[in-house]
C-alpha positions, 0 to 999 in steps of 0.5 A: 451528450450536451455540454450541460450534461457533461458538466453534470456527469463530471460533477457526479464523478467528482463527488465520489471519493476513494481512500487509498492507504500506503505501504512500505516506503512511506515511513519516516521518524515522526510520522503521525506525531501531530495526529497524536498531539491534536486528536484523541481518536488518533492517540487511542489508536496508537495506545491500542497498538502499544498494548496489542503488540506489547512494546512502545510502537508509538515511541518508535514512530514518533522518535525512532531510531530510524534503523529500528523503525526500518525493520520490516516487522516494526515498519509494517505495524507502524505504517498500519497504525498511522494509517488507521489513526488518520482514518479514525480522525476522518471517520469521526469528522464524518468524512467517508469513502465510497471505495477503499484500496491499499498498496500491499500492506495498506490493504490491511488498513483499508480493511479496517476502514471497511469494518472487515478487520478489527484494528487489534487483529490487523496490527498483530497480523502485520507484525507477524507478516513482516517477520515472516517476510523478512525470514523467508529469504536469507539476507543478501539472497534477494533484491528489488529494483525500480525501473523508471520509464521503461519503453512499453512492451520491453518488461517481459523479455527483460525478465525472461532474459535476466532469470537464467534459472533464477527468480525475477518478476514484477513486484509492483506495477505502480504506474505506466512509468514505474515498475518494481521488480524482485527476485534473486539478487543476481537476476535482479542485477541482470534485469537492471542492466538489461533495462538500461540497455533497453532505454529505461530512464533509470533502473536502480536497486532499492535499499530493501531487506527482502524481495517482496511480492515475488515467488520467493515469498511463498514460505512467508505466505504459507506461515501467514495462512494459519494466522489469517485463517484464525482471524475474523473477517466480516463482510465489508461495509465499504467495497474494496478494490484489492491489489492482487486482482484489481477486483472489487470485493465485498465479503470477508472470505474475499478479504482474507484470500486477498491478503493471502494471495498478495504476499508472493504476487505483484501489486497491480496498483495501476490497474487498481486506480484504473478500476476505481476510475471506471467505477466513477471515482474522481477524487482520491485521499491518501490516508497515512504517512507520506504522499507516495500514492498521491504522486503515483496517481498523477502518473497514472491519470493526470485528470484524477484529483488526489490529496493526502491526510497523514498529519494534522496540518493536512486537514484544511486541504482535505476539507477544501478538496471534498467541499 
């Protein structure tokens, strides 16, 4: 390949964009405030959420209190609403993705953006999803922990040794340097100690209300099934790389199955980004609250370009990134 051909190939790669949508952990009081104030399209999404849920979600997002926003059954529809509001602004400005993906909860927003799932259905689904996940395990029974810079090849043995008849599994494979584990509180605590002994840079318990994305979530998965089965999923207008398998999907049936299977299974985010990269995506736009996924992107592959859009002031950088 000549130098000129290499430059041309790089140019083509950089022209392809994926929208990625964040999940739990990105929330903060005031999220989406500038979108609501500046863009009628964003206000309309928030108003729709309030009507669909029958309570003032907009006020909770913009004003808190934080302890109420942090409740899983509130946090999930709140984050979804901010993501969809931000996407709707981009859509009206003619900024479109070539692919979409979402981290756990974010996959619902990605499916709205892919025109597979109506927003009203999505916000009602995630409200129930949050409730089911919170109720699946009694408070104090489960836990989650983040393992940072654990030496390669150590994870499986640590989880096996820590289990001792309990559940502890990988929950979020976020980057080569960051793995989140979940399961019974005792097993997770043992895994944290073993990870430290094995050379992890940090291993710390997370302030979460339930052990998400592990087999303890199977009761929530089964409760959610009836709601998913009664919801219309259309074939996708934009292909999605799902978090359950890191596989490209294009049909409504695949979308529904992915949302069902993701509940007790790990989020394979590193593989999602690697899959998108292999498809020629060189530019990523995180659509929604915070910048967690943009930070993870750099850990997965420093050659990939990432930016975010969750507040009105981000728009100038978005225009610069896609110019």
